[in-house]
PAZAPA-4460 file (N, C-alpha, C; in steps of 0.05 Angstrom, whole numbers, plus 32768, in hexadecimal, padded with zeros to 4 digits):
% residues 261
    n_x    n_y    n_z   ca_x   ca_y   ca_z    c_x    c_y    c_z   seq   type   mol
   8134   8664   76C7   8118   8664   76C7   810E   8676   76DC     1      X     A
   80F7   8684   76D8   80EB   8694   76EC   80DB   8686   76FF     2      X     A
   80DB   868E   7719   80C9   867F   772B   80AA   8688   7723     3      X     A
   809A   8675   7725   807D   867A   771F   8071   8691   7732     4      X     A
   8061   86A1   7727   8055   86B6   7739   8040   86AA   774A     5      X     A
   803D   86B6   7762   802A   86AE   7775   800E   86B3   776A     6      X     A
   7FFB   869E   776A   7FE1   86A3   7762   7FD5   86BB   7771     7      X     A
   7FC6   86CD   7762   7FB9   86E3   776F   7F9A   86DF   7771     8      X     A
   7F91   86C9   7766   7F75   86C0   7768   7F72   86A5   775F     9      X     A
   7F5B   8697   7767   7F57   867B   7760   7F47   867A   7746    10      X     A
   7F57   8670   7731   7F4C   866F   7717   7F4B   8650   770E    11      X     A
   7F4B   8640   7721   7F4A   8623   771C   7F31   8619   770C    12      X     A
   7F1B   8627   7711   7F04   861F   7704   7EFD   862A   76E9    13      X     A
   7F10   863C   76E0   7F0C   864A   76C7   7F17   8638   76B0    14      X     A
   7F08   8632   769E   7F0E   8621   7687   7F0B   8631   766D    15      X     A
   7F1F   863F   7661   7F1B   864F   764A   7F19   863E   7632    16      X     A
   7F0D   864A   761E   7F0C   863E   7603   7F29   863B   75FB    17      X     A
   7F33   8621   75F2   7F4F   861E   75EC   7F56   8625   75D1    18      X     A
   7F42   862B   75BE   7F47   862F   75A1   7F59   8646   759D    19      X     A
   7F6F   8645   758E   7F82   8657   7589   7F81   8660   756D    20      X     A
   7F83   867A   7566   7F80   8682   754D   7F9C   867B   753C    21      X     A
   7F99   8674   7521   7FAF   866B   7513   7FC4   8682   7512    22      X     A
   7FBC   869B   7514   7FCD   86B3   7510   7FD6   86C0   752A    23      X     A
   7FD2   86B0   7540   7FD7   86BD   755A   7FF5   86BD   755C    24      X     A
   7FFF   86D5   755E   801E   86D7   755F   8029   86D4   757D    25      X     A
   8017   86D1   758F   801F   86CE   75AA   8024   86B2   75B2    26      X     A
   801E   86A0   75A0   8021   8682   75A7   803A   8678   7598    27      X     A
   804D   866B   75A9   8064   865E   759E   805D   863E   75A7    28      X     A
   805E   862E   7593   8056   8611   7598   8066   8604   75AF    29      X     A
   8080   860B   75B2   808E   85FF   75C8   8088   860C   75E3    30      X     A
   8076   8621   75E2   8072   862F   75FB   8051   8632   75FE    31      X     A
   8043   861F   75F6   8026   861F   75F5   801B   8624   7611    32      X     A
   8028   8614   7625   801F   8617   7642   8022   8633   764B    33      X     A
   8039   8641   7644   803C   865D   764B   8027   866F   7640    34      X     A
   801E   8669   7628   8008   867A   761D   7FF1   867B   762D    35      X     A
   7FE8   8664   7638   7FD1   8661   7647   7FD5   866C   7663    36      X     A
   7FED   8669   7670   7FF2   8673   768A   7FF5   8690   768A    37      X     A
   7FFD   869C   7677   7FFD   86BB   7674   7FE1   86C6   7674    38      X     A
   7FCF   86B8   7664   7FB4   86C1   7666   7FA8   86BC   7681    39      X     A
   7FAD   86A4   768D   7FA3   86A0   76A8   7FAB   86B5   76BB    40      X     A
   7FC7   86BC   76BA   7FD0   86D0   76CC   7FC3   86EC   76C8    41      X     A
   7FBB   86F3   76B0   7FAD   870B   76AD   7F94   870C   76BA    42      X     A
   7F84   86F4   76B9   7F6B   86F2   76C8   7F6F   86F4   76E6    43      X     A
   7F85   86E9   76F0   7F8A   86EB   770E   7F8C   8709   7713    44      X     A
   7F9E   8716   7703   7FA3   8734   7709   7F87   8742   770A    45      X     A
   7F78   873A   76F5   7F5C   874B   76F4   7F4B   8743   770B    46      X     A
   7F4A   872A   7713   7F3B   8724   772C   7F47   8732   7744    47      X     A
   7F61   8735   7746   7F6E   8743   775C   7F68   875F   775A    48      X     A
   7F65   876A   7745   7F5E   8787   7741   7F42   878D   774D    49      X     A
   7F2F   8778   7748   7F14   8779   7752   7F14   8779   7770    50      X     A
   7F26   8768   777C   7F29   8768   779B   7F33   8781   77A4    51      X     A
   7F46   878E   7796   7F53   87A7   77A2   7F3F   87BE   779D    52      X     A
   7F2E   87BD   7788   7F1E   87D4   7781   7EFF   87CE   778A    53      X     A
   7EFB   87B9   7797   7EE1   87B2   77A0   7ECD   87AF   7788    54      X     A
   7ED6   879F   7773   7EC8   879F   775B   7EC4   877F   7754    55      X     A
   7EAD   8773   7762   7EAA   8758   775E   7EA2   8750   7743    56      X     A
   7E95   8762   7732   7E8E   875D   7718   7E99   8772   7704    57      X     A
   7E9E   8769   76ED   7EA4   877A   76D8   7E91   8775   76BF    58      X     A
   7E7D   8782   76BE   7E68   877D   76A9   7E70   8785   768D    59      X     A
   7E82   879B   768A   7E89   87A6   7672   7EAA   87A6   7671    60      X     A
   7EB5   8798   765F   7ED1   8795   765E   7EDD   879B   7644    61      X     A
   7EF3   87AA   7644   7F04   87AF   762B   7F1E   87A3   762E    62      X     A
   7F25   8792   7618   7F3F   8785   7617   7F4D   8796   7600    63      X     A
   7F62   87A5   7606   7F72   87B6   75F1   7F8C   87B5   75F9    64      X     A
   7F9E   87AB   75E7   7F98   879D   75D0   7F92   877E   75D5    65      X     A
   7F7E   8774   75C6   7F75   875B   75CD   7F83   8743   75BD    66      X     A
   7F94   8749   75A9   7FA1   8736   759A   7F8C   8721   7590    67      X     A
   7F95   8708   7592   7F81   86F1   758C   7F77   86E5   75A4    68      X     A
   7F75   86F4   75BB   7F64   86E8   75D0   7F74   86D9   75E5    69      X     A
   7F90   86DF   75E8   7F9E   86D1   75FA   7F93   86D6   7617    70      X     A
   7F8B   86EE   761D   7F7D   86F5   7637   7F5F   86F3   7635    71      X     A
   7F54   86FE   761F   7F36   86FE   761B   7F2A   86E3   7621    72      X     A
   7F36   86CE   7619   7F2A   86B3   761B   7F24   86AF   7639    73      X     A
   7F36   86B7   764A   7F34   86B5   7669   7F1E   86C6   7674    74      X     A
   7F1E   86E0   7668   7F09   86F3   7670   7EEE   86E7   766B    75      X     A
   7EEA   86DE   7652   7ED1   86D2   764B   7EC8   86BC   765C    76      X     A
   7EDC   86A9   7662   7ED3   8692   7671   7ECC   8699   768D    77      X     A
   7EDA   86AC   7699   7ED3   86B5   76B6   7EBD   86C8   76B6    78      X     A
   7EBF   86DC   76A8   7EA8   86F3   76A6   7E95   86EA   7690    79      X     A
   7E89   86D4   7693   7E78   86C9   767D   7E60   86DB   7677    80      X     A
   7E59   86EC   768B   7E41   86FE   7689   7E49   8716   767A    81      X     A
   7E63   871D   7678   7E6B   8738   7672   7E68   873E   7652    82      X     A
   7E66   8758   764D   7E68   8761   7632   7E87   876A   762F    83      X     A
   7E95   875A   761E   7EB0   875D   761C   7EB8   8768   7601    84      X     A
   7EC6   877E   75FE   7ECC   878A   75E4   7EEA   8783   75DE    85      X     A
   7EEE   8776   75C7   7F0A   8774   75BC   7F13   8788   75AA    86      X     A
   7F29   8794   75B1   7F32   87AA   75A1   7F4F   87A8   759A    87      X     A
   7F57   87AA   7581   7F73   87A6   7579   7F76   87B0   755D    88      X     A
   7F91   87B7   7556   7F96   87C0   753B   7F93   87A8   7527    89      X     A
   7F98   8790   7533   7F98   8776   7523   7F79   876E   751F    90      X     A
   7F6E   8775   7508   7F52   876E   7503   7F4E   8750   7503    91      X     A
   7F62   873E   74FC   7F5F   8723   74FE   7F59   871B   751B    92      X     A
   7F6B   8726   752C   7F67   871E   7549   7F4D   8726   7553    93      X     A
   7F43   8741   754C   7F29   8748   7556   7F13   8738   754D    94      X     A
   7F14   872E   7532   7F00   871C   7529   7F00   8702   7536    95      X     A
   7F18   86F8   753B   7F19   86DE   754A   7F0D   86DF   7565    96      X     A
   7F13   86F5   7572   7F06   86F8   758E   7EEA   86FA   758D    97      X     A
   7EDE   8708   7578   7EC2   870A   7575   7EB4   86F0   7570    98      X     A
   7EC0   86E1   755B   7EB6   86C8   7554   7EB8   86B2   7569    99      X     A
   7ED0   86B0   7577   7ED4   869A   7588   7ECC   869F   75A5   100      X     A
   7ECC   86B9   75AE   7EC7   86BD   75CA   7EB0   86D1   75CF   101      X     A
   7EA0   86D9   75B9   7E8B   86E7   75BC   7E8F   8705   75C4   102      X     A
   7EA6   8710   75BA   7EAE   872A   75C3   7EA2   873D   75AE   103      X     A
   7E9F   8758   75B8   7E96   876D   75A5   7EAE   8776   7597   104      X     A
   7EB1   8774   757B   7EC9   877B   756C   7ECA   8799   7568   105      X     A
   7EE2   87A4   756D   7EE8   87C0   7565   7F06   87C0   755D   106      X     A
   7F0A   87C5   7543   7F23   87C8   7537   7F2E   87E3   7542   107      X     A
   7F47   87E4   754D   7F53   87FB   7555   7F5F   880B   7542   108      X     A
   7F6A   8823   7549   7F77   8835   7538   7F92   883E   7545   109      X     A
   7FA6   8846   7535   7FBF   884F   7541   7FB8   8868   7553   110      X     A
   7FA7   8879   7547   7F9D   8891   7558   7F85   8888   7567   111      X     A
   7F88   8885   7580   7F71   887F   7591   7F5A   8892   7590   112      X     A
   7F60   88AC   7586   7F4A   88BD   7585   7F34   88B3   7570   113      X     A
   7F3C   88A1   7560   7F2A   8896   754A   7F19   887F   7554   114      X     A
   7F1D   8877   756D   7F10   885F   7577   7EFB   8868   758D   115      X     A
   7EE6   885F   758B   7ECE   8864   759E   7EBF   884C   75A5   116      X     A
   7EB4   884F   75BD   7EA3   883A   75C8   7E88   8846   75CF   117      X     A
   7E70   8838   75D0   7E58   8843   75D6   7E54   8848   75F4   118      X     A
   7E64   883A   7606   7E5F   883F   7623   7E7A   8839   7630   119      X     A
   7E81   8844   7648   7E98   883D   7655   7E9B   8822   7660   120      X     A
   7EB2   881A   766A   7EB7   87FE   7673   7EBB   87FF   7690   121      X     A
   7EB4   87E9   769C   7EB9   87E2   76B9   7ED6   87DA   76BC   122      X     A
   7EE1   87CC   76A9   7EFD   87C4   76AA   7F0B   87C8   768D   123      X     A
   7F22   87D2   768E   7F32   87D2   7674   7F4C   87C1   767C   124      X     A
   7F50   87AD   766D   7F6A   879E   766F   7F7A   87A7   7657   125      X     A
   7F92   87B2   765E   7FA5   87BE   7649   7FBF   87B0   764C   126      X     A
   7FC1   8799   7641   7FDA   878A   7643   7FED   878E   762A   127      X     A
   8007   8796   762E   801A   879B   761A   8012   87AC   7603   128      X     A
   8009   87C4   760D   8005   87DB   75FA   8019   87F1   7602   129      X     A
   8019   87FC   7619   802D   880F   7621   8049   8806   761E   130      X     A
   804D   87ED   7621   8068   87E0   761F   8076   87E5   7604   131      X     A
   8064   87EB   75F0   806E   87ED   75D4   806C   880B   75C7   132      X     A
   8063   881C   75D8   805E   8838   75CF   8072   884A   75DD   133      X     A
   807B   8860   75CF   808E   8873   75DB   8081   8880   75F1   134      X     A
   8090   8889   7605   8087   8897   761D   8074   88AE   7619   135      X     A
   807C   88BD   7603   806E   88D6   75FF   8051   88D1   75F5   136      X     A
   804B   88B7   75EE   8031   88AE   75E4   801F   88A7   75FD   137      X     A
   802D   88A1   7613   801E   8894   762B   800A   88A7   7635   138      X     A
   800D   88C1   763A   7FF8   88D1   7646   7FDE   88D2   7635   139      X     A
   7FE0   88D1   761A   7FC7   88D1   760A   7FBA   88B6   760B   140      X     A
   7FC9   88A0   760C   7FBD   8886   7610   7FAF   8884   7629   141      X     A
   7FBA   888E   763F   7FAC   888D   7658   7F93   889F   7657   142      X     A
   7F96   88B5   7649   7F7C   88C4   7647   7F64   88B7   763C   143      X     A
   7F69   88A5   7628   7F57   8896   761C   7F4B   8880   762D   144      X     A
   7F5F   8873   763A   7F58   885D   764C   7F46   8868   7663   145      X     A
   7F4E   887F   7670   7F3F   888B   7684   7F23   8893   7679   146      X     A
   7F21   889F   7663   7F07   88A8   7658   7EF6   888F   7652   147      X     A
   7F01   887A   764A   7EF1   8861   7645   7EE8   8851   765C   148      X     A
   7EF3   8859   7673   7EED   8848   768D   7ED6   8859   769B   149      X     A
   7EC5   8846   76A3   7EAD   8851   76B2   7EB5   885B   76CE   150      X     A
   7EA6   886C   76DA   7EAA   8874   76F5   7EAA   885C   7709   151      X     A
   7EBF   8859   7718   7EC5   8843   772B   7ECB   882A   771A   152      X     A
   7ED8   882F   7703   7EE0   881B   76F1   7EFF   8815   76F6   153      X     A
   7F09   8800   76EB   7F26   87F8   76EF   7F35   87F7   76D6   154      X     A
   7F4D   87FF   76D5   7F60   87FC   76BF   7F78   87EA   76CB   155      X     A
   7F7D   87D4   76BB   7F93   87C4   76C3   7FA8   87C3   76A9   156      X     A
   7FBF   87CB   76AB   7FD1   87D0   7696   7FEB   87C4   769C   157      X     A
   7FFB   87BC   7688   8016   87AE   768B   8028   87C2   7681   158      X     A
   8042   87C3   768D   8058   87D3   7685   8072   87C0   7688   159      X     A
   8087   87C9   767A   80A1   87BF   767D   80B0   87CF   7691   160      X     A
   80BD   87C0   76A3   80CB   87CE   76BA   80E6   87C6   76BF   161      X     A
   80ED   87C5   76D9   810A   87BF   76E1   8110   87A2   76DE   162      X     A
   80FC   8791   76DF   8102   8774   76D9   810B   876E   76BE   163      X     A
   80FC   877D   76AA   8104   877A   768D   8120   8782   7688   164      X     A
   8126   8799   7691   8143   87A4   768E   8158   8796   769E   165      X     A
   8150   8788   76B2   8162   8777   76C1   8168   875E   76AF   166      X     A
   8153   8752   76A3   8157   873B   7692   816B   8741   767B   167      X     A
   8164   8759   7670   8176   8761   7658   8192   8765   7661   168      X     A
   8197   8772   7679   81B2   8776   7683   81C2   875C   7689   169      X     A
   81B2   8745   7690   81BD   872C   7697   81BE   8719   7681   170      X     A
   81BA   8724   7668   81C0   8716   7650   81A7   8705   7643   171      X     A
   8190   870B   764E   8179   86FE   7643   8175   8704   7624   172      X     A
   8172   86F0   7614   8172   86F6   75F7   815A   86F2   75E9   173      X     A
   8144   86E8   75F7   812B   86E2   75E8   8116   86F5   75ED   174      X     A
   811B   870E   75F9   8106   8722   75FD   8109   873B   75EE   175      X     A
   8120   873F   75E1   8125   8758   75D2   813E   8759   75C0   176      X     A
   813A   8749   75AA   8151   874B   7598   8150   875F   7582   177      X     A
   8139   876C   7580   8134   877E   756A   8132   879C   7575   178      X     A
   8141   87A1   758B   8145   87BD   7595   8163   87C3   759B   179      X     A
   8169   87DB   75A0   8184   87E1   75A9   8185   87DF   75C8   180      X     A
   818B   87C7   75D2   818A   87C1   75EC   819D   87D1   75FC   181      X     A
   81B3   87D6   75F3   81C8   87E6   7602   81BE   8802   7605   182      X     A
   81B2   880F   75F1   81A8   882A   75F4   818E   882A   7608   183      X     A
   817F   8815   7606   8168   8813   761A   8172   8814   7636   184      X     A
   8186   8802   763C   818F   87FF   7657   819E   8819   7660   185      X     A
   81AD   8827   764E   81BD   8840   7657   81A5   8856   765D   186      X     A
   8193   885A   764D   817F   886E   7651   816E   8868   766B   187      X     A
   8166   884E   766E   8154   8846   7684   8164   884B   769E   188      X     A
   817F   8847   769D   818F   884B   76B6   8190   886A   76BD   189      X     A
   8192   887A   76A6   8194   8897   76AA   817B   88A4   76B3   190      X     A
   8164   889B   76A6   814A   88AC   76A7   8133   889A   76B5   191      X     A
   8136   8880   76B6   8120   8871   76C3   8108   886B   76AE   192      X     A
   810F   8872   7694   80FD   886D   7680   810D   886D   7664   193      X     A
   8105   885A   7653   8113   885A   7638   8102   884B   7626   194      X     A
   8104   8853   760D   80F7   8848   75F5   8109   8844   75DF   195      X     A
   8109   882D   75D4   8119   8826   75BC   8107   8819   75A7   196      X     A
   8108   8824   758F   80F7   881A   7579   8102   87FF   756E   197      X     A
   80EE   87F1   7564   80F8   87D6   7558   8108   87DC   7540   198      X     A
   811E   87CD   753D   8132   87D3   752A   8127   87CB   750D   199      X     A
   8112   87B9   7509   8108   87B3   74EE   80F4   87C7   74E4   200      X     A
   80EA   87DA   74F7   80D5   87ED   74EF   80DF   8809   74FD   201      X     A
   80F6   8815   74F4   80FF   882C   7501   80F0   8845   74FD   202      X     A
   80DC   8842   74EB   80CC   885C   74E6   80B2   8858   74F3   203      X     A
   80AB   8842   7500   8091   883E   750E   8094   8846   752B   204      X     A
   807E   884D   7537   807F   8857   7552   807D   8840   7564   205      X     A
   8088   8829   7561   8087   8812   7571   80A2   8809   7579   206      X     A
   80A3   87FF   7592   80BF   87F3   759D   80BB   87E8   75B8   207      X     A
   80CC   87ED   75C8   80CA   87E5   75E6   80CF   87FD   75F8   208      X     A
   80BD   8800   760A   80C1   8816   761E   80C0   8809   7639   209      X     A
   80D5   8812   764A   80D7   8808   7665   80D9   8820   7678   210      X     A
   80CB   881D   7690   80CA   8831   76A2   80CC   8826   76C1   211      X     A
   80D1   8839   76D0   80D5   8834   76ED   80B8   883B   76FB   212      X     A
   80B4   882F   7712   809C   8836   7721   809A   8854   7727   213      X     A
   80B2   8861   772C   80B3   887D   7732   80A8   888D   771B   214      X     A
   80B2   8889   7702   80A9   8895   76E9   808A   8892   76E6   215      X     A
   8082   887C   76EA   8064   8874   76E7   8054   8885   76FB   216      X     A
   805E   8888   7714   8053   8899   7728   804F   88B6   7720   217      X     A
   8066   88BF   7715   8065   88DB   770C   8051   88E0   76F3   218      X     A
   804E   88CA   76E5   803B   88CC   76CF   801F   88CA   76DA   219      X     A
   801B   88BE   76EE   7FFF   88BC   76F7   7FF7   88D4   770C   220      X     A
   800B   88E2   7716   8005   88F3   772B   7FF1   890C   7724   221      X     A
   7FF3   8912   7709   7FE3   8928   76FF   7FC6   891F   76F7   222      X     A
   7FBE   8909   76FD   7FA4   88FC   76F8   7F93   88FA   7711   223      X     A
   7F81   890B   7716   7F72   890C   772E   7F5D   88F8   772F   224      X     A
   7F57   88EC   7718   7F3F   88D9   7716   7F4A   88BC   7719   225      X     A
   7F62   88B7   7719   7F6F   889B   771A   7F7C   8897   7733   226      X     A
   7F74   8881   7743   7F80   8879   775A   7F93   8860   7752   227      X     A
   7FAB   8863   775B   7FBE   884C   7758   7FBA   8837   776F   228      X     A
   7FAD   8821   7768   7FA7   880B   777B   7FBF   87FA   777E   229      X     A
   7FCF   87F7   7768   7FE6   87E2   776B   7FF8   87E7   7755   230      X     A
   8014   87E5   775B   8027   87E2   7746   8037   87C8   774D   231      X     A
   8033   87B4   773B   803E   8799   7741   8055   8796   772F   232      X     A
   806C   8793   7738   8084   878B   7725   8086   876F   7720   233      X     A
   808D   876B   7706   808D   874E   76FC   8075   8740   7703   234      X     A
   805E   8748   76FC   8043   873B   7705   8038   872D   76EE   235      X     A
   803D   8734   76D4   8031   8727   76BD   8048   871C   76AC   236      X     A
   8050   8702   76AE   8068   86FD   769F   807E   870D   76A9   237      X     A
   808C   871A   7697   80A3   872A   769F   809A   8749   76A3   238      X     A
   8081   874E   769F   8076   876A   76A1   806D   8773   76BA   239      X     A
   806E   878B   76C0   8062   8796   76D7   8043   879D   76D2   240      X     A
   8034   879F   76E5   8018   87A4   76E3   800F   87BB   76F6   241      X     A
   7FFE   87CC   76EA   7FF4   87E4   76FA   7FD7   87E1   76F9   242      X     A
   7FCC   87E3   7711   7FAD   87E4   7716   7FA2   87FD   771E   243      X     A
   7F92   880B   770F   7F85   8826   7714   7F6A   8824   7717   244      X     A
   7F61   8835   772A   7F42   8836   772E   7F3A   8854   7729   245      X     A
   7F23   8855   771B   7F1A   8871   7712   7F06   887B   7723   246      X     A
   7F0B   8893   772F   7EF7   88A0   7740   7EFB   88C0   773B   247      X     A
   7EE7   88CB   7730   7EE9   88E6   7726   7EEF   88F9   773D   248      X     A
   7F06   8909   7738   7F0C   891E   774D   7F15   8914   7768   249      X     A
   7F20   88FA   7768   7F27   88F0   7781   7F3E   88FE   778E   250      X     A
   7F51   8907   777D   7F69   8915   7788   7F67   8932   777E   251      X     A
   7F76   8945   778F   7F7C   8960   7784   7F93   895C   7772   252      X     A
   7F94   8969   775A   7FAA   8968   7748   7FC2   8971   7755   253      X     A
   7FD9   8962   774F   7FF2   896B   7756   7FFF   897B   7741   254      X     A
   8012   898A   7745   801F   899A   7731   802B   8988   7718   255      X     A
   8025   8992   7701   8031   8980   76E9   804B   8981   76E8   256      X     A
   8058   8968   76E3   8075   8967   76DE   8075   8958   76C2   257      X     A
   8087   8960   76B4   808C   8957   7698   8090   8939   7699   258      X     A
   8081   892A   768B   8085   890C   7689   809E   8908   7677   259      X     A
   80B0   88FA   767E   80C8   88F4   7670   80C0   88E8   7656   260      X     A
   80CB   88F1   7640   80C4   88E7   7627   80DB   88EB   7610   261      X     A
***
């Protein structure tokens, strides 16, 4: 068993809508408490991001990918005043978030260039998206996240890192049975980044990507508008969390280095 993470904010007064969608793939009946604790932890991280970035309020929020509202239910309960947009490839999840939590529904597209929003967001929560995309897709995804974030806005995103690969190396069997784990671990040890496709969909661009903080730092160094406020290992379940603050032209650009892909 993993030790519980230290609370980053007081969420004791937050009481989210407990209704769970029938098709919510994130819920396992024998781990219902974990489903809600993961959502609560996301809210803690978002409140923590507000403290780091001096953002006491988030009036416009994007949850991408929103799923069926595992995190969004907590956002709605705490940021009751906010305009929250639910965006996902799963239209059923988007509809559920709209009907149950009053979110603005936007069905995503595999090509994010086909997705648009009428105005930028003060906060983007991006949980478990980059974790499933090959590294060569990451720069384009971050381009859109940065574009969709308002000036002085915040991006909070999750990644798989050293803790995930450590669990695999120690024989953990319930987190990745549908990838080539040995290949993932070998490449990660050699390069600090690795992607392995899901074995059941070998022609689809989805799988598991793991990265080191060093690789993420190199990925971010060419972005003068994004300030890295925090890199927290094993902060959201078994995933790492990165907190970014957008401030146009804050840094002078550093020389481009090829992102490992």
